[in-house]
C-alpha positions in Angstrom: 19.6 47.2 34.7 17.8 45.9 31.6 14.1 47.0 31.6 13.5 44.9 28.5 13.5 41.8 30.7 11.3 41.0 33.6 12.1 43.1 36.7 12.9 41.4 39.9 11.1 43.2 42.7 12.5 42.8 46.2 10.2 43.1 49.2 11.4 43.9 52.7 9.1 42.7 55.5 10.2 43.4 59.0 8.4 41.5 61.8 8.2 41.1 65.5 5.7 38.8 67.4 3.0 38.9 64.7 3.1 35.4 63.2 -0.7 35.4 62.5 -0.5 38.7 60.6 2.8 37.9 59.0 1.2 34.8 57.5 -1.4 37.0 55.8 1.2 39.4 54.4 3.3 36.5 53.0 0.2 34.9 51.3 -0.6 38.3 49.7 2.8 38.2 48.0 2.6 34.5 47.0 -0.8 35.2 45.4 0.5 38.0 43.2 -0.3 37.9 39.5 3.3 38.9 38.8 5.7 36.2 39.9 9.2 37.6 39.6 9.7 38.7 43.2 11.9 38.0 46.2 10.5 38.4 49.7 13.0 38.9 52.5 11.4 38.5 56.0 13.6 39.9 58.8 12.6 38.7 62.2 13.6 41.1 65.0 14.1 38.4 67.6 10.5 37.4 68.0 9.4 35.4 71.0 6.2 33.9 69.5 5.9 31.1 67.0 7.1 33.1 64.0 10.0 30.8 63.2 7.7 27.8 63.3 5.1 29.5 61.1 7.8 30.4 58.6 8.5 26.6 58.0 5.3 26.6 55.9 7.1 28.6 53.3 10.6 27.1 53.1 9.8 25.3 49.8 9.3 28.6 48.0 12.8 29.6 46.9 11.6 33.2 46.5 11.0 33.6 50.2 14.0 34.2 52.5 13.8 34.3 56.3 16.5 35.9 58.4 16.3 35.8 62.2 18.2 38.3 64.3 19.8 37.1 67.5 19.2 40.4 69.3 16.3 42.9 69.2 17.5 45.8 67.1 14.7 48.1 66.1 12.8 48.7 62.8 15.5 50.6 60.8 18.3 48.1 61.6 15.9 45.4 60.4 15.0 47.3 57.2 18.6 47.9 56.4 19.5 44.2 56.7 16.7 43.5 54.2 18.0 46.2 51.8 21.5 44.8 52.1 20.3 41.3 51.3 18.0 42.2 48.4 20.3 44.7 46.8 23.7 43.3 47.3 23.1 39.6 47.4 20.0 39.0 45.3 20.5 41.9 42.9 16.9 42.9 42.8 16.0 45.7 40.4 13.4 47.5 42.5 12.7 47.5 46.2 9.4 47.8 48.1 8.3 47.5 51.7 5.5 45.5 53.2 4.9 45.7 57.0 3.8 42.5 58.7 0.4 44.0 59.5 -0.2 45.1 55.8 -1.0 43.1 52.7 -0.9 43.6 49.0 -3.7 43.8 46.4 -3.2 40.7 44.2 -2.2 42.9 41.2 0.1 45.2 43.1 3.4 43.9 41.6 1.9 43.6 38.1 0.8 47.2 38.1 4.1 48.4 39.5 5.9 46.4 36.7 3.7 47.9 34.0 4.2 51.5 35.2 8.0 51.0 35.6 8.2 49.6 32.0 6.3 52.5 30.6 8.4 55.1 32.4 12.0 53.9 32.1 13.7 57.2 32.9 12.2 57.3 36.5 13.6 55.5 39.5 11.1 56.1 42.3 7.5 55.1 41.9 4.7 55.1 44.5 1.1 54.1 44.6 -1.8 54.3 47.1 -2.2 52.9 50.5 -5.7 52.3 51.8 -7.5 51.2 55.0 -9.3 47.8 55.1 -12.6 49.6 54.3 -11.1 50.9 51.1 -10.7 54.6 52.2 -7.5 56.0 50.8 -4.7 56.9 53.2 -2.7 58.4 50.3 -3.9 61.8 49.1 -2.5 63.2 45.9 -3.3 66.5 44.2 -2.3 65.3 40.7 -0.9 61.9 39.8 2.4 61.9 37.9 5.7 63.5 39.0 5.8 64.8 42.6 8.8 66.3 44.3 10.0 64.3 47.3 10.0 67.6 49.2 6.2 67.8 48.6 5.9 64.4 50.1 8.0 65.4 53.2 6.0 68.6 53.7 2.7 67.0 53.0 1.3 69.6 50.6 0.8 68.0 47.2 1.2 64.5 48.5 -0.2 63.5 51.9 -0.3 60.3 53.9 1.7 57.1 53.5 2.4 55.7 50.1 3.6 52.3 48.7 7.2 52.8 47.3 8.9 51.0 44.5 12.5 52.4 44.4 15.2 51.4 42.0 18.1 49.6 43.7 20.4 51.8 41.6 18.9 54.9 43.2 19.2 53.5 46.8 22.7 52.2 46.2 24.5 52.2 49.6 22.1 54.6 51.2 20.2 53.2 54.2 17.7 54.1 56.9 19.0 56.0 59.9 20.0 53.7 62.7 20.5 56.7 65.0 17.3 56.0 66.9 15.3 52.8 66.9 11.9 53.8 65.6 10.7 55.1 62.2 12.6 58.1 60.7 12.3 57.1 57.1 13.1 60.6 56.0 16.8 60.2 56.6 16.8 57.8 53.6 14.2 59.5 51.4 15.8 63.0 51.6 19.1 61.6 50.2 17.5 59.9 47.1 17.4 63.3 45.3 14.6 62.0 43.1 11.1 63.0 42.1 8.4 60.5 42.8 6.2 59.1 40.0 2.8 58.7 41.6 0.3 56.4 39.9 -3.3 55.7 40.9 -3.5 52.1 42.1 -4.5 50.9 45.6 -1.5 48.7 46.2 -1.5 48.0 50.0 -4.0 47.6 52.7 -2.8 49.0 56.1 -4.2 48.7 59.6 -1.6 50.6 61.6 -1.7 48.3 64.6 0.2 49.5 67.7 2.1 46.3 68.4 4.8 44.5 66.6 7.7 46.5 65.2 6.3 49.7 66.7 7.3 48.3 70.1 10.0 45.8 69.1 12.7 47.7 70.9 12.2 49.1 74.4 15.4 51.0 74.3 15.2 54.8 74.4 17.2 56.9 71.9 19.8 59.0 73.8 19.3 62.7 73.5 22.8 63.1 71.9 21.7 60.7 69.1 18.5 62.7 68.5 20.6 65.9 68.3 23.1 64.3 65.9 20.4 63.0 63.7 18.7 66.4 63.5 22.0 68.1 62.7 22.7 65.5 60.0 19.3 66.0 58.4 19.7 69.8 58.6 22.9 69.4 56.7 21.4 67.1 54.0 18.3 69.2 53.4 20.1 72.5 53.2 22.8 71.3 50.9 20.5 69.5 48.5 17.9 72.4 48.4 19.5 75.8 48.7 17.2 78.2 50.5 14.9 75.5 52.0 15.9 74.7 55.6 15.0 71.8 57.9 13.1 74.2 60.2 11.0 75.6 57.3 10.0 72.0 56.3 9.0 71.2 59.9 6.9 74.5 60.1 5.0 73.5 56.9 4.4 70.0 58.2 3.1 71.2 61.5 0.8 73.8 59.7 -0.7 71.0 57.6 -1.1 68.8 60.7 -2.9 71.7 62.4 -5.4 72.0 59.5 -6.4 68.4 59.9 -6.4 68.4 63.8 -6.7 71.7 65.6 -5.7 70.3 69.0 -3.8 72.3 71.7 -0.8 70.0 71.2 -0.7 70.6 67.5 -1.2 74.3 68.0 1.8 74.5 70.3 3.8 72.5 67.9 2.9 74.8 65.1 3.8 77.9 67.1 7.2 76.4 68.2 8.2 75.3 64.7 7.0 78.6 63.1 9.1 80.6 65.6 12.1 78.4 64.9 11.6 78.8 61.1 11.3 82.6 61.4 14.6 82.9 63.2 16.4 80.4 61.1 15.3 82.2 57.9 16.9 85.4 59.4 20.1 83.5 60.1 20.0 82.0 56.6 19.6 85.5 55.1 22.6 86.7 57.0 24.6 83.8 55.4 25.7 81.9 58.5 23.2 79.0 58.6 25.4 76.8 56.5 28.3 77.4 58.8 26.3 76.6 61.9 24.9 73.3 60.6 28.2 72.1 59.4 29.7 73.0 62.7 26.9 71.1 64.6 27.3 68.2 62.3 31.0 67.8 63.0 30.5 68.4 66.7 27.9 65.7 67.1 29.8 63.3 64.8 32.8 63.7 67.2 30.6 63.2 70.2 28.9 60.2 68.7 32.3 58.6 68.1 33.2 59.1 71.7 30.1 57.3 73.1 30.2 54.3 70.8 
């Protein structure tokens, strides 16, 4: 990657039955003050007029529209976008723009300027805000932040707007073991600090339709167990002494501080107890053995049900 030249920023937009909102998202990219971008819109088998609406943009060679023939879920959609932008279009950096979100007109220009000034870093993030301007992203201090601080929600809270080097992502992808969310499976494998900069890049509404409900399939319990065992293995092996359970306990503690509901209290008690016993097991030196054993067991079972 040659940072002396203009960076090509790839943007993945997953969409499902939101053609009116998708139009707004796409226009926010077209109206950017930085023009070296490629937008990949992945349609998760929409049943509305999304494909007809996309005809408005076919003359812009920077916009690429891919329709899936079967409804697949958000992370399958995201991965197809990553494959296309990284492997086929050779984009330098990747960002995400949900179909109910939209960019500030200077979002890509500010990202480009920050990346050029900090060439040794590969993961940059900026602020996400509500339509009224209230910040969703909460940062103790801008600059380098550990991705674990982001996971736990201590020094960095709320959703951010990522710009991640294609070199860093490589062949890593979002977990498809489950059809909704679960971005952490990718993030915990990047092994990189996050360079946070203070710019309100994306406006988010968090609507409860669209990709949130694009797939009605339920994740089998065995898949959930496999995914947890896999993430346990990743976190422990990347961060000796910090277990999956201790991260979950810290996250639930922070959630309890912001919302002291009965549900959150029960979640905090459960995760704290789990963390307490896992720390004892870890101290005795058998935690690594157990998670590797579970990982192999669930991997075998997963192969048997596919």
